[in-house]
N, C-alpha and C positions, 0 to 999 in steps of 0.2 A: 389571592395567590401570588407568591412571591418570585418571580424567577432570578432575581439578584443575587449578589454574594453574601457575606456575611453580614449581620446589622441591617436589612436592608440596602445595602450599598450595591449599587448596579456596577458590575464589573466590564473593561473595555473589552473591543475584541481582541487585542493584542494581549491578552492578559494569560490566556491560555495559550499553553507549548503547541499543542494542535493546529491553534489557527495560525499561528505563525507560519508553523510548516508549510499550510496550506496556503498562507498567501507566497509564500517563498516561491511555491513550486507553482501558483497561478503565475507569478511574472515571469519567473524560466520560461514558462510553457509560452505565455505571450510573445515574448520576445521571440522565440526560435518560429514562433508561428507567423510572424510580421516579416523576421527576415526570410524567409523561406519565400511567402506567399507578397513578397514586396511588389513587383513586378504586376502583380493579379488587381493588387488593391488599388494600385495610384490610379489608373483612370476612373476609377469609381467615385474616387475621394468628393469632387465637387457634386457629383451628386448624395451622397452621403450628408454633406453639410446643408443639403436643401429640405433634404428627406429629417435632417436633424429640428427645424424649424418647428412643422405642426406637431411632430412626435411632441417635440417638449411642452408646448402649447396645449396639448391634450393631459399629458401626464402634471405638468404643474397646476393646471386649471381645475383639473378633475376632482377636487375636495371642498371649491367655496362656491360651487353653483353656478359659475360662468360668469359672462361681463355681466352689469346690469346698474353697475353706478353703488350708491347707498340708499337705493330702495326707499327714497322718500324723507330719511330724518333728518333732521335738520344739528346741525352743527356748530355748536359755540364758537368753537376755536380751532385754527386750523390742523392743530397736531390730535387733534380728539378722533378718534378711530370709532367706527361702531362695533359690537363685542363681534367677536369670532364665530362662524356658524357651525366651525369645527366641534366634533363631539367625539373624544378619544376616552 
Protein backbone atom coordinates (compact mmCIF):
# COMPACT_ATOMS: atom_id res chain seq x y z
CA UNK A 1 0.00 0.00 0.00
CA UNK A 2 1.58 3.25 -1.15
CA UNK A 3 0.60 6.45 0.63
CA UNK A 4 3.22 8.65 -0.98
CA UNK A 5 2.99 10.96 -3.93
CA UNK A 6 3.55 10.07 -7.56
CA UNK A 7 6.13 7.43 -8.49
CA UNK A 8 6.29 6.17 -4.90
CA UNK A 9 7.98 9.30 -3.58
CA UNK A 10 6.92 10.51 -0.17
CA UNK A 11 5.56 14.04 -0.06
CA UNK A 12 6.44 16.38 2.78
CA UNK A 13 4.00 17.89 5.25
CA UNK A 14 4.21 21.38 3.73
CA UNK A 15 3.60 20.25 0.16
CA UNK A 16 -0.16 20.47 0.70
CA UNK A 17 -1.82 23.88 0.82
CA UNK A 18 -4.22 22.77 3.57
CA UNK A 19 -1.31 21.64 5.76
CA UNK A 20 0.39 25.02 5.34
CA UNK A 21 -2.85 26.77 6.34
CA UNK A 22 -3.21 24.42 9.33
CA UNK A 23 0.37 25.11 10.45
CA UNK A 24 -0.17 28.87 10.14
CA UNK A 25 -3.40 28.70 12.10
CA UNK A 26 -1.77 26.63 14.85
CA UNK A 27 1.14 29.08 15.09
CA UNK A 28 -1.18 32.08 15.37
CA UNK A 29 -3.46 30.31 17.86
CA UNK A 30 -0.46 29.21 19.94
CA UNK A 31 0.93 32.74 19.97
CA UNK A 32 -2.33 34.25 21.19
CA UNK A 33 -2.85 31.46 23.70
CA UNK A 34 0.58 32.04 25.22
CA UNK A 35 0.32 35.84 25.25
CA UNK A 36 -3.14 35.82 26.85
CA UNK A 37 -2.27 33.21 29.48
CA UNK A 38 1.38 34.14 30.05
CA UNK A 39 0.82 35.08 33.70
CA UNK A 40 -0.88 31.75 34.38
CA UNK A 41 1.82 29.62 32.74
CA UNK A 42 5.00 31.19 34.18
CA UNK A 43 4.63 29.81 37.74
CA UNK A 44 4.31 26.25 36.38
CA UNK A 45 7.31 26.30 34.01
CA UNK A 46 9.79 24.72 36.50
CA UNK A 47 7.30 21.93 37.22
CA UNK A 48 6.66 21.39 33.51
CA UNK A 49 10.41 21.05 32.96
CA UNK A 50 10.66 18.46 35.72
CA UNK A 51 7.65 16.61 34.31
CA UNK A 52 9.18 16.63 30.83
CA UNK A 53 12.15 14.54 31.99
CA UNK A 54 10.25 11.34 32.95
CA UNK A 55 7.82 11.78 30.06
CA UNK A 56 10.67 12.00 27.55
CA UNK A 57 12.28 8.98 29.18
CA UNK A 58 9.09 6.95 28.84
CA UNK A 59 8.36 7.94 25.27
CA UNK A 60 11.92 7.91 23.98
CA UNK A 61 12.72 4.47 25.45
CA UNK A 62 9.35 2.95 24.62
CA UNK A 63 10.40 1.17 21.45
CA UNK A 64 13.63 -0.60 22.30
CA UNK A 65 12.71 -2.68 25.34
CA UNK A 66 14.18 -0.48 28.03
CA UNK A 67 17.62 -0.56 29.60
CA UNK A 68 19.67 -3.68 29.71
CA UNK A 69 22.88 -3.13 27.81
CA UNK A 70 23.85 -5.30 24.89
CA UNK A 71 22.28 -8.55 26.24
CA UNK A 72 25.49 -10.53 26.34
CA UNK A 73 26.60 -10.03 22.75
CA UNK A 74 30.30 -9.73 22.10
CA UNK A 75 31.34 -6.75 20.05
CA UNK A 76 34.63 -6.83 18.24
CA UNK A 77 34.96 -3.14 17.51
CA UNK A 78 33.76 -0.11 19.49
CA UNK A 79 31.67 1.16 16.54
CA UNK A 80 29.71 -2.08 16.10
CA UNK A 81 26.13 -1.93 17.24
CA UNK A 82 23.75 -4.83 17.72
CA UNK A 83 20.94 -5.08 15.23
CA UNK A 84 17.97 -2.87 15.99
CA UNK A 85 14.99 -4.63 17.62
CA UNK A 86 12.65 -2.15 15.94
CA UNK A 87 10.24 -3.72 13.49
CA UNK A 88 8.61 -1.22 11.13
